[in-house]
C-alpha distance (Angstrom), angle and dihedral (degrees) to the residues before:
residue distance angle dihedral
M1 . . .
K2 3.82 . .
A3 3.74 118.2 .
S4 3.84 91.4 -124.3
L5 3.69 92.5 53.6
K6 3.81 92.5 49.0
I7 3.83 88.4 55.5
L8 3.80 90.5 48.5
E9 3.84 91.2 52.1
K10 3.74 95.2 41.2
Y11 3.77 98.8 52.1
W12 3.83 105.6 17.0
K13 3.83 100.0 32.9
H14 3.93 91.5 -133.2
Q15 3.73 121.2 138.9
Q16 3.81 97.9 -155.0
F17 3.77 141.6 13.6
R18 3.74 126.8 -103.3
P19 3.85 119.7 -117.7
Y20 3.84 113.3 -58.6
Q21 3.77 95.6 -0.4
E22 3.82 95.9 104.5
E23 3.80 92.3 42.3
I24 3.94 90.1 52.2
I25 3.81 90.4 46.9
N26 3.77 91.7 52.5
A27 3.76 93.8 48.7
V28 3.80 90.9 52.0
L29 3.79 91.7 47.9
E30 3.80 88.3 53.0
G31 3.76 88.3 58.5
N32 3.86 96.4 -109.2
D33 3.79 125.5 145.9
T34 3.81 101.7 -116.1
F35 3.82 137.2 -163.2
G36 3.82 118.4 -161.2
I37 3.80 120.1 -170.2
L38 3.79 105.4 -173.3
P39 3.76 129.1 164.2
T40 3.78 124.4 -113.7
G41 3.80 106.6 -70.0
G42 3.76 93.0 23.6
G43 3.78 92.1 120.2
K44 3.76 102.0 -113.0
S45 3.81 96.8 170.2
I46 3.90 91.6 58.2
C47 3.85 86.4 62.6
F48 3.82 92.6 68.1
Q49 3.86 101.7 22.8
V50 3.79 95.5 58.9
P51 3.90 98.1 49.8
A52 3.84 91.3 42.9
M53 3.83 89.1 56.5
M54 3.82 89.2 50.4
K55 3.86 94.1 56.1
E56 3.73 136.3 58.7
G57 3.77 114.7 -103.5
I58 3.83 139.1 26.4
C59 3.77 132.0 -44.3
L60 3.79 111.8 -138.2
V61 3.79 109.4 -146.6
I62 3.86 119.8 -168.6
S63 3.73 116.3 -160.5
P64 3.77 134.6 162.4
L65 3.70 96.2 -148.6
I66 3.87 119.9 84.4
A67 3.80 93.9 -168.5
L68 3.81 92.2 50.3
M69 3.85 92.5 49.5
K70 3.81 90.7 49.8
D71 3.76 90.5 47.9
Q72 3.79 94.1 49.0
V73 3.76 92.3 45.7
A74 3.75 90.4 51.5
N75 3.78 93.3 48.1
L76 3.85 89.8 49.9
E77 3.83 93.1 50.7
K78 3.86 90.3 51.1
R79 3.83 85.0 60.7
D80 3.79 91.2 50.1
I81 3.86 91.8 -108.3
K82 3.78 111.6 137.5
A83 3.86 114.4 -128.0
I84 3.85 138.9 159.6
A85 3.77 132.5 -160.8
L86 3.73 120.7 -151.7
T87 3.84 98.8 -155.0
G88 3.78 127.1 169.2
G89 3.82 121.3 -81.2
I90 3.84 94.9 44.6
K91 3.86 110.8 127.2
S92 3.80 120.0 -123.3
D93 3.84 95.1 -108.2
E94 3.91 89.8 53.5
I95 3.82 88.9 49.1
I96 3.74 91.8 51.8
A97 3.85 89.8 50.7
L98 3.84 91.6 49.2
L99 3.81 91.2 47.7
D100 3.86 88.7 51.4
N101 3.76 88.9 54.6
L102 3.76 91.6 50.0
E103 3.70 92.8 53.9
F104 3.84 95.8 46.3
G105 3.75 107.5 18.6
N106 3.80 105.0 74.8
Y107 3.89 93.5 -111.5
K108 3.85 118.8 169.4
F109 3.85 102.3 -166.3
L110 3.87 136.6 41.3
Y111 3.74 115.4 -172.0
L112 3.73 118.5 -166.5
S113 3.81 141.5 158.3
P114 3.79 117.7 -109.9
E115 3.77 88.7 -116.6
R116 3.83 88.4 66.3
L117 3.85 89.9 64.6
Q118 3.85 88.9 62.1
S119 3.87 89.8 70.2
D120 3.84 105.6 88.8
W121 3.88 93.7 -153.3
I122 3.85 91.9 53.0
L123 3.78 89.1 48.1
D124 3.75 90.8 51.0
R125 3.81 91.4 54.2
I126 3.71 92.8 47.3
K127 3.76 92.4 51.1
N128 3.88 87.6 63.7
L129 3.83 93.2 53.3
P130 3.84 120.0 100.4
V131 3.74 94.5 -113.0
N132 3.88 115.7 -172.0
L133 3.82 100.4 175.8
I134 3.80 139.3 10.5
A135 3.86 111.9 -146.9
I136 3.77 120.8 -170.8
D137 3.70 111.1 -161.9
E138 3.89 122.5 -163.7
A139 3.84 84.8 22.4
H140 3.85 91.7 177.5
C141 3.89 86.3 77.1
V142 3.69 90.0 75.7
S143 3.79 93.3 65.4
Q144 3.77 122.6 82.1
W145 3.77 86.6 -144.0
G146 3.77 93.0 55.1
H147 3.78 121.5 104.1
D148 3.93 92.4 -121.4
F149 3.85 100.8 37.8
R150 3.80 112.6 176.9
P151 3.82 116.2 -175.9
S152 3.79 91.6 -153.3
Y153 3.85 85.5 69.1
L154 3.79 87.8 69.5
K155 3.79 89.8 70.1
I156 3.80 94.4 62.4
K157 3.73 95.1 82.7
N158 3.89 86.3 64.9
L159 3.87 86.0 75.3
K160 3.81 87.6 70.5
S161 3.81 90.7 75.3
H162 3.86 91.8 52.3
F163 3.81 96.6 41.8
P164 3.92 104.7 29.3
K165 3.76 93.7 160.6
I166 3.81 99.4 43.3
P167 3.83 116.6 97.1
F168 3.80 122.4 -119.5
L169 3.81 116.5 -137.9
A170 3.79 113.6 -164.6
L171 3.85 117.3 -168.6
T172 3.79 133.8 -175.4
A173 3.78 137.4 156.8
S174 3.77 100.5 -152.0
A175 3.83 127.9 27.8
T176 3.77 134.7 141.1
K177 3.83 119.9 -127.9
Q178 3.84 88.9 -101.1
V179 3.85 91.1 53.0
Q180 3.86 92.0 46.0
D181 3.83 91.6 55.1
D182 3.83 92.0 45.3
V183 3.81 92.5 51.3
I184 3.77 91.2 56.9
V185 3.77 92.0 50.8
Q186 3.78 98.6 42.7
L187 3.85 93.6 47.8
D188 3.80 89.4 44.8
L189 3.91 90.8 -131.9
E190 3.68 109.4 -170.9
K191 3.91 112.7 -131.2
P192 3.87 87.0 -36.6
T193 3.78 119.3 -152.9
I194 3.88 102.6 -125.8
F195 3.76 124.8 -150.9
K196 3.78 113.9 -176.0
Q197 3.76 122.4 177.1
S198 3.69 113.4 -154.6
F199 3.81 114.3 -100.0
E200 3.80 91.0 -133.8
R201 3.68 116.3 112.4
K202 3.81 100.3 -166.4
N203 3.76 95.2 -172.2
I204 3.86 95.7 55.3
A205 3.72 119.1 88.3
Y206 3.82 109.7 -151.9
M207 3.79 109.1 -145.3
V208 3.79 128.6 -172.6
F209 3.85 112.3 -169.7
E210 3.76 125.0 -174.9
T211 3.85 108.5 -148.1
E212 3.76 137.4 154.6
D213 3.71 94.2 -155.3
K214 3.78 106.7 51.6
L215 3.78 94.8 174.6
Y216 3.82 91.7 55.4
K217 3.79 90.1 48.3
I218 3.87 92.4 49.7
G219 3.81 86.9 51.0
Q220 3.78 91.7 53.5
I221 3.90 91.8 49.6
L222 3.78 91.7 47.3
K223 3.82 93.7 49.9
K224 3.88 88.7 49.7
H225 3.79 95.9 44.9
N226 3.89 109.1 33.7
S227 3.81 92.4 -178.1
P228 3.90 134.4 108.8
T229 3.86 107.8 -57.1
I230 3.76 136.1 -174.0
I231 3.82 119.3 -155.5
Y232 3.84 112.7 -164.7
V233 3.82 117.4 -155.6
R234 3.81 132.5 176.8
N235 3.88 101.6 -117.8
R236 3.69 144.4 22.1
K237 3.82 96.6 -108.5
S238 3.84 90.2 58.0
C239 3.92 86.9 51.9
I240 3.77 93.0 61.5
E241 3.74 96.9 36.8
I242 3.71 99.1 50.4
S243 3.86 92.4 41.6
T244 3.83 88.2 52.9
Q245 3.82 92.9 46.6
L246 3.74 91.7 51.1
Q247 3.86 92.0 48.4
N248 3.83 89.1 50.1
I249 3.92 90.9 55.6
G250 3.79 92.1 48.0
F251 3.75 106.8 -92.0
S252 3.84 122.5 127.9
A253 3.78 105.8 -121.5
T254 3.79 142.4 161.1
Y255 3.78 134.2 178.0
Y256 3.82 142.0 -133.5
H257 3.80 134.3 -162.4
G258 3.76 140.6 149.6
G259 3.81 95.5 -99.3
L260 3.85 95.3 63.2
S261 3.78 118.1 103.3
H262 3.79 116.5 -109.0
K263 3.85 88.6 -105.3
E264 3.77 92.8 54.9
K265 3.84 92.7 44.4
D266 3.79 91.0 51.9
K267 3.79 92.7 45.9
N268 3.83 95.2 49.5
R269 3.78 92.4 41.9
L270 3.82 91.9 53.0
L271 3.78 91.0 46.8
W272 3.80 88.5 58.2
M273 3.84 97.7 36.6
N274 3.91 90.3 51.8
E275 3.91 89.0 43.0
Q276 3.79 94.0 -120.9
A277 3.85 81.1 128.0
N278 3.82 114.3 34.0
V279 3.78 95.8 -163.0
M280 3.78 130.1 56.7
V281 3.76 114.0 -166.4
A282 3.83 108.1 -163.7
T283 3.77 152.5 155.8
N284 3.76 118.8 -124.1
A285 3.83 86.9 -84.7
F286 3.81 84.0 85.6
G287 3.76 116.1 77.9
M288 3.78 112.2 55.4
G289 3.73 110.7 118.5
I290 3.82 91.9 0.0
D291 3.75 109.7 133.6
K292 3.94 108.1 164.7
A293 3.74 106.7 158.6
N294 3.81 98.9 -157.0
V295 3.81 102.0 56.2
K296 3.75 101.6 138.2
T297 3.80 101.4 -177.3
V298 3.85 137.9 26.3
I299 3.75 114.2 -170.2
H300 3.80 127.0 -167.0
V301 3.79 113.4 -157.1
Q302 3.75 95.3 -171.3
L303 3.82 132.8 30.0
P304 3.82 114.8 -81.4
E305 3.77 121.0 -120.0
N306 3.77 92.3 -122.0
I307 3.80 144.1 -3.2
E308 3.79 91.2 -110.9
N309 3.77 93.8 60.9
Y310 3.80 92.1 41.1
Y311 3.84 91.8 52.4
Q312 3.79 93.0 50.2
E313 3.82 92.8 47.3
T314 3.79 96.7 45.9
G315 3.89 86.9 47.5
R316 3.72 89.5 72.8
A317 3.89 87.3 76.3
G318 3.73 122.9 85.5
R319 3.70 102.3 11.4
N320 3.83 89.0 150.9
G321 3.81 90.4 65.6
E322 3.80 94.3 -111.1
K323 3.82 121.5 124.6
A324 3.80 111.6 -76.5
F325 3.90 137.0 174.4
A326 3.71 133.9 -124.0
V327 3.81 105.9 -166.3
L328 3.76 125.5 -171.7
L329 3.84 115.4 -169.6
S330 3.78 118.9 -157.4
N331 3.75 141.1 153.9
A332 3.70 138.7 -165.3
S333 3.85 94.3 -87.1
D334 3.87 90.7 51.3
I335 3.70 93.5 54.8
M336 3.79 94.7 42.2
S337 3.89 93.2 49.0
A338 3.83 100.5 37.2
E339 3.79 98.1 80.9
H340 3.74 93.0 44.7
A341 3.77 93.9 45.4
F342 3.80 92.9 50.3
L343 3.86 94.8 45.3
S344 3.80 95.3 45.0
N345 3.83 89.3 56.6
L346 3.83 95.3 51.4
V347 3.87 110.7 120.7
D348 3.73 122.6 -127.3
K349 3.84 126.9 -162.4
T350 3.82 95.9 -98.4
F351 3.84 92.3 53.2
L352 3.80 92.5 44.9
T353 3.82 91.8 52.2
K354 3.83 91.4 49.3
V355 3.84 91.2 49.7
F356 3.80 93.3 49.1
V357 3.88 96.4 47.6
K358 3.84 89.9 46.7
L359 3.85 90.7 49.9
C360 3.77 88.1 54.6
N361 3.78 92.4 46.7
Y362 3.80 91.3 46.3
F363 3.77 90.4 58.6
Q364 3.83 93.7 36.9
I365 3.82 94.3 -120.1
A366 3.81 111.6 167.5
Y367 3.82 121.6 -136.8
G368 3.79 109.3 -83.8
E369 3.81 93.6 20.6
G370 3.86 137.0 82.5
I371 3.83 106.2 79.2
D372 3.86 111.9 150.0
E373 3.86 91.7 0.8
K374 3.84 110.3 147.2
F375 3.79 125.1 -153.9
S376 3.75 140.5 176.3
F377 3.80 109.2 -117.0
N378 3.77 136.5 -163.8
L379 3.78 112.3 -169.9
N380 3.82 95.8 -158.4
Q381 3.76 93.6 53.0
F382 3.74 92.3 46.8
C383 3.98 92.2 50.4
A384 3.87 90.0 46.3
Q385 3.75 92.3 53.8
Y386 3.77 95.0 50.9
Q387 3.87 97.5 26.9
F388 3.77 92.9 -119.9
P389 3.84 122.2 160.5
I390 3.79 105.3 -107.0
L391 3.74 103.6 -135.9
K392 3.80 95.3 41.8
T393 3.78 90.1 48.5
F394 3.81 91.0 49.0
N395 3.83 88.8 52.3
A396 3.86 88.9 51.8
I397 3.76 92.4 49.6
Q398 3.80 92.1 46.8
F399 3.84 89.4 52.0
L400 3.77 90.2 52.4
D401 3.85 87.7 49.1
R402 3.85 93.0 51.8
Q403 3.73 91.6 45.9
G404 3.81 89.9 54.7
A405 3.80 98.6 -117.5
I406 3.80 90.2 117.6
N407 3.73 140.0 1.2
L408 3.82 118.6 -125.9
S409 3.75 114.4 -163.8
Q410 3.78 110.5 -174.2
E411 3.66 96.7 -153.0
F412 3.75 130.6 125.7
S413 3.88 111.3 -99.8
E414 3.70 139.2 165.9
K415 3.76 129.0 -130.4
V416 3.86 106.4 -144.8
S417 3.79 123.7 -162.6
V418 3.78 121.1 -170.2
Q419 3.75 138.1 -178.9
F420 3.84 127.5 178.0
I421 3.74 109.0 -127.0
I422 3.89 99.7 -173.6
S423 3.80 127.4 65.3
S424 3.81 122.0 -84.5
K425 3.78 89.7 -111.4
E426 3.86 92.2 56.8
V427 3.93 87.4 47.1
M428 3.83 88.7 54.4
R429 3.81 90.0 49.3
Y430 3.82 92.1 47.8
M431 3.93 88.8 52.8
S432 3.72 92.2 51.4
L433 3.89 90.7 53.6
N434 3.84 91.0 43.4
P435 3.81 107.1 38.2
Q436 3.83 91.3 164.6
D437 3.76 89.2 68.5
E438 3.85 96.7 42.7
E439 3.84 99.4 94.1
V440 3.75 94.3 52.5
I441 3.88 93.9 45.7
L442 3.88 92.1 47.0
S443 3.86 91.1 48.6
I444 3.88 89.5 54.0
L445 3.81 94.6 45.0
R446 3.79 91.9 48.9
T447 3.81 93.5 48.4
Y448 3.78 101.3 44.1
V449 3.80 112.3 43.6
G450 3.80 99.4 -177.3
I451 3.79 96.3 48.0
Y452 3.81 92.2 118.6
E453 3.74 94.9 55.3
N454 3.84 102.1 38.8
A455 3.77 141.0 18.1
V456 3.80 107.8 -97.2
A457 3.90 127.7 -161.5
L458 3.74 108.7 -120.8
N459 3.83 124.5 -139.0
L460 3.83 96.4 -142.2
T461 3.81 94.8 -170.3
L462 3.88 89.7 58.2
I463 3.77 94.0 46.5
A464 3.71 90.7 47.9
K465 3.86 90.9 55.0
K466 3.83 93.0 42.4
S467 3.85 91.8 51.7
N468 3.80 94.6 40.0
T469 3.80 92.4 -124.0
N470 3.85 138.0 96.0
E471 3.82 133.8 -90.9
D472 3.86 93.9 -106.1
K473 3.76 90.3 57.7
I474 3.80 91.2 50.0
M475 3.81 91.9 50.9
T476 3.77 89.9 49.4
V477 3.84 89.7 52.7
L478 3.75 91.5 47.3
Q479 3.81 93.3 50.7
K480 3.88 89.3 49.8
L481 3.85 91.2 49.8
Q482 3.76 90.1 52.0
E483 3.82 92.7 48.9
K484 3.81 89.9 50.7
G485 3.85 91.1 49.9
V486 3.84 94.0 -114.4
I487 3.85 96.9 121.2
D488 3.72 142.5 12.7
Y489 3.71 107.7 -121.8
F490 3.77 130.7 -167.2
A491 3.87 127.2 174.2
K492 3.77 123.8 -172.9
N493 3.78 121.8 -169.7
F494 3.84 123.6 -123.9
D495 3.73 129.9 177.8
A496 3.75 100.2 -144.2
T497 3.77 144.6 37.8
L498 3.81 117.9 -141.8
I499 3.82 122.4 -162.9
F500 3.84 125.0 -171.1
N501 3.79 108.5 -139.0
E502 3.82 97.0 -170.8
V503 3.80 140.7 25.0
R504 3.80 119.1 -81.1
E505 3.75 113.3 -92.9
D506 3.83 102.7 148.7
E507 3.73 110.7 -162.1
R508 3.87 94.0 20.4
T509 3.79 87.7 55.1
I510 3.70 92.8 49.7
N511 3.79 96.6 43.2
R512 3.79 89.3 54.3
I513 3.87 93.7 55.5
S514 3.81 103.6 29.1
K515 3.81 94.1 82.5
D516 3.81 86.8 78.5
L517 3.81 93.9 50.2
I518 3.76 98.6 79.5
R519 3.81 92.4 46.1
Q520 3.85 89.9 50.0
N521 3.82 92.1 50.3
E522 3.77 91.8 51.5
L523 3.80 88.8 47.7
K524 3.88 90.4 52.1
K525 3.81 90.7 51.2
E526 3.81 91.1 52.5
Q527 3.81 88.7 46.9
I528 3.77 95.6 55.3
K529 3.79 90.4 46.0
S530 3.86 88.2 57.1
V531 3.77 91.0 49.4
L532 3.83 91.4 48.2
N533 3.79 90.4 47.3
Y534 3.81 90.2 51.0
V535 3.89 90.8 52.7
N536 3.72 99.2 39.2
D537 3.84 100.8 44.5
K538 3.79 104.5 100.8
T539 3.90 96.1 176.9
V540 3.83 110.7 49.0
C541 3.78 124.8 73.7
K542 3.72 110.3 -98.8
N543 3.78 92.2 -134.8
K544 3.77 89.2 54.5
L545 3.79 91.7 52.2
I546 3.80 92.3 52.1
L547 3.80 91.9 48.5
A548 3.82 94.0 45.5
Y549 3.74 89.9 55.2
F550 3.83 89.3 59.8
G551 3.78 92.5 44.9
E552 3.87 98.4 -98.3
L553 3.75 115.5 131.4
K554 3.79 114.4 -153.6
K555 3.73 122.3 -168.3
E556 3.76 99.0 -170.9
N557 3.82 124.4 64.6
C558 3.81 115.8 -122.3
G559 3.81 93.6 -122.8
I560 3.88 93.3 -145.0
C561 3.85 107.5 65.4
S562 3.85 122.1 98.9
I563 3.83 93.4 -97.5
C564 3.77 94.8 48.2
I565 3.85 93.1 48.1
S566 3.97 90.4 50.2
K567 3.73 88.8 50.0
S568 3.81 92.4 51.1
K569 3.77 93.2 55.4
P570 3.77 113.2 103.1
K571 3.84 109.4 -98.9
S572 3.81 92.4 -135.5
D573 3.86 89.8 60.4
V574 3.81 90.2 52.7
V575 3.78 91.2 48.1
I576 3.76 90.8 50.7
L577 3.84 93.1 48.4
A578 3.77 91.7 45.4
K579 3.80 90.0 55.3
E580 3.73 90.5 49.4
I581 3.87 91.0 49.7
I582 3.83 88.9 52.1
D583 3.79 92.1 52.7
L584 3.79 89.8 50.5
L585 3.83 94.8 48.2
S586 3.80 91.8 46.8
K587 3.82 86.3 66.0
S588 3.84 99.5 41.5
D589 3.86 139.5 -15.8
M590 3.85 111.1 -99.6
N591 3.77 138.8 177.8
S592 3.75 123.3 -123.8
R593 3.75 95.0 -97.4
E594 3.83 92.0 57.1
I595 3.79 89.2 47.8
E596 3.71 91.4 48.9
S597 3.84 91.3 50.2
I598 3.82 94.6 50.1
T599 3.90 97.8 42.1
K600 3.84 94.1 42.0
K601 3.80 87.9 -139.2
S602 3.86 125.3 137.0
T603 3.78 121.7 -95.5
Q604 3.71 93.3 -108.0
E605 3.88 93.4 51.3
V606 3.74 89.7 51.7
I607 3.74 95.0 47.5
S608 3.81 91.7 46.0
A609 3.81 90.4 54.2
L610 3.78 94.3 44.3
Q611 3.85 90.2 49.5
Q612 3.79 89.8 53.7
L613 3.81 90.6 50.1
L614 3.80 91.6 48.7
E615 3.82 94.2 47.9
N616 3.85 88.2 50.2
N617 3.73 90.5 51.9
V618 3.91 90.6 -122.5
I619 3.86 94.4 122.5
S620 3.77 137.6 23.4
I621 3.82 134.4 -158.3
K622 3.82 122.0 -122.2
S623 3.76 127.5 -145.7
N624 3.84 92.4 -98.6
N625 3.89 87.8 58.5
Q626 3.82 94.3 -108.3
Y627 3.77 119.2 134.1
Q628 3.86 123.1 -129.4
I629 3.73 139.1 -175.0
K630 3.87 108.9 -99.7
N631 3.82 114.3 -114.9
K632 3.83 90.6 3.0
K633 3.82 109.4 175.1
């Protein structure tokens, strides 16, 4: 048995590699710069984790996603593999301690954000580590033509001068041909071995349905395919509403979004994973690390922001190789308002400056200060205080995040304030009677001097490290202290953590990063055009459209998408149905659901007939989504 397969079996309990994993691993082991383009669910992390375990030293993993880094470190630790993540918000003295551990503690993986490489002293420490591989995850972020461009990624190639003999492994799931070429240039990959899996998912039927009543359509789909389903929505409110509506009409559903606590996320995720709930209604916060093989259907209720995200999200269906469905529901109002909605929320330099200055004021950061400060953050409260539009403000903060000025981690957190309300002598007595709580209490007292006089906001992460425990244990101790009358304790929920990566310099900060703002806005305009083209094109196979976006030209139609199915219907049937619809509309205006109910035809058959009548200018659609005969007297 090959050594790489032995490692895969020993630590990951898999009997064989997925397509291209073994080839990428071999290329890396031979010392070659390598570029792997694998679709969602292709197992990209195995491509650097297995070879790193086969060699002496440490694998340096550069990733833009804090949650993903934490998730991968936790998964490695479950397998007794030592790993560390240098995420934002960690103070310099803590980073020094972590880097000391890396040098002398037999660690195998160091995860860090690209922004960390911009600190010269961190880079100096990394240069002294026995690095055996440099893996760049989400490599499309290095390209200015990528949908998640991060300028800090441009600094990664500087590692080449420090590790000239160490291979680079760039990995991404979705990148156009232009992005792929740019990644190679920007990372300075030397004659890279390229492994590119086709973007085609032959078992996924891409469906676009026009419908005025989306809930009714979802119900039809779920009745037809009673299997695990993901429904993607744009916001948290829709998550709860659609999940509740589905439960009310008899479907087992749960929901997931970034504002849930870790406990709620785990509970809802397990309900779906164990199929106690068949349907997961979620924002795009759901998906990372989710690898459920038998997902039958992925439904998008609103138009996606770009084809890259849509491809990744639909790729969570059909991983078992069986036929699956990627359904996009739209109606006339969606298509008419989408372009306006996206364009009206584009951020200009003036608004970006306002948001950044107000963020600093909101957290009382003085000019020239703030680096590595970490805060709990609630977007709604912030926008309410300064009367900012929520979506446009979120886009501004997201831009600041991608440019490396801040880190926004959209995870549930708690802001905990504590004040000791008994004398220090009584606290000492309490510790002598409860020695199991002593380390936590001492860590709090040593860190916050004025905690007897005033309520102090605790940094739970810091206290956990100082007391050599975890945040759950600290919360348990705090609740116990409150019950015993030792402290006043107050916890307020927030749905994000915000970390400042540099000192406050207001206009200087914005001037430095705003040069990329115009290019990003132009890219977003092109992306929404591509989405609208995908939805509006009534003649080209949907699979062909997806592949063409990523630079793959396909001659044959897929035969299973909504366009291919409509073309395969006998024309005579469509003509007969079209005449029947004209008769109905001559008596009264109707929506497609009413027509479907009367004619007893399928949604797709009705939509196909209506499309033909619209194209031939026989009927028109009104603002209330009813169809009418054109020029009816």
